[in-house]
C-alpha positions, 0 to 999 in steps of 0.5 A: 965353377969348371969342377962343380960343372964337371960334378954335376955332369957325373952325377947326372950321367951316373945316375942316367946309367944306373937307370938304364942298366936297372931299366934293361936288367931283364932278371928284374920287374921294369919299374916305374920312376916313383919306384926307382926313385924307392927301390934302386935309389933308397927313397922313402915314401912320404908316411901314410901315402903307402897302399899295405900302410893299414892293410891287413888281409891275410898273405904274404909280401914279396919283392917288387923287383924281385919277386922274392917272398919277404914278410908273411901278414901274421908278422904285420902290426899296427905301429900308427907311424905311416909305413907298414911295419912286421916284427918277424921276415921270412928265414934268409929274406932280408940284408941289413946295411948300417946307414951311411951315418951310423944311426939307422940301418937299412933292410934290402931284399936278400935276393936283390938288394932291392931298398925297403926301409929300415929295421928298428928294436927297443921300441916295444910295441911287440913281444918280439921287439922288433919293427921292419918299417917298410915302404909298401911301393918296394912290395907287392901282396899275395892273398891266401885263396880260401879252401872252395869245392874246386881248388888248385895246387901248384908243384914244379919239379922238373920237367912238367912232363911228368909232374902233369902225367902223374898228376892227370891220374890221380882220383880226386883231380880235376885237371893239370895243366903245364906252364910257368909261375914265379919269373917277372915277365908277363905270359913268358914263352917256352925259349924265355923260360929257357934262356933263365932270364925270366926267373920262371920255373916250369909248373903244374898247376892240378884242379881238384876236387877237395872233397875227394883227394887232400891238398896233403894226399896232392903234396905226398904224391908229388915227393914221391914222383920226383927227386927232392934231393936234387938241387940242379934241376931234375934227372937230366933236365938241369937249370933254375927252370927245372927246380923243386919247388912247392908254391903255397896259396895260403898258410895252411898249404904251407903248414902242410908242406912243411910238416911233410918235408920234416918227415921226410928228413926225420925219415933220412931223405934230403930235401931241398924243395924250396916253398914259395907264396902262389903268383901268377900262373900262365899256361903254356904252350899247347904242345906242352899240354898232354905230352905223354899223353899224346905220345902214348909214353910214360915219362924217363925221369918222373918215376913213382917212389914210395917215401912215406 
C-alpha cells in the first residue's frame, strides 16, 4: 500500500514538473491545459471534434507549439476518419516514432517534438497511399492571401535597416516597414528578439502595387541585396534573427521563390535561404523605421550585387 502511495506521488510530481517546464519555456507558445494534454502528453481529440476536420481552405498548417511549417493544404484530403488527413508533409517537417505497443507510428513536429498524431499506409485513400492523421489542436492554419491591387511581401535578410533601405527606393513599392515575424510571442520588443528566445526574425514588410512591380522582381532584388549563402546571419550580424528567410503568403509566391533559388543554384550560387509561411507581422519600434534615411547614410552590409 505504501509503495502504491509513493508511486502515485511520484507520477503526480513528475507530471506537474513537465507542465511547469513546458509552460515556462519561452522558446515555445504557452499552451492551454487541453493543448498540453494532446501536444505534450500525446493525447487524442475526440473524432470529428477538431476545427480542421472538414476544413479545406488554401494555405499552410504550422505547429501550434513552435510555428514550424508542417503541411500544405494541397496535401489535405477527406478521409472521413474524424481527424484532418494529409497524404504528404513539408520536407523535413515530421519525425516518425514507433508506438511502444509496436502497432502504430506516432508523428511529431521535427522541430520541437510536439505530438501531432499517427501515420498510416496502405489504406488506398490517395495515389500516395499515405495518411497523416493529425489532431487539429496540434496545428494552426495560415491562409493564403489573395492578390489584390495592393499586395504585401515579407523578407528577412540580416539587419532590417539595410533591407528596408533597398526596398523603399524600388519603383512600384509603396512602403517598406521594419518589424518581426516567425516567433511565438505577441508584440515582441527589439530586446526580446535579440535575446534569441522568441523565434522571431528581423523582417521587412514590403507593400507594393502589383501593376507596377511583380513579386518576382521584388524577390530577385532581395537575393541581390544580401548574401543568401551566409547561414549564420548576415555580414557581422550573427544570430537566428538575422538569417535569410522569404515568408510566402500563397503558393504562387512559394513557387516563384523556389524557381529563383533554383536559378541561382544552377548558376553556381549557394543558397541557404529558408521558405516559411507568413505569420503575424509586428511593426518594430519607431527608431528602427527609415533608419538610414534619418541618418542620411547608406547600408554597410547590404550592397547591391547582380546575381541574375
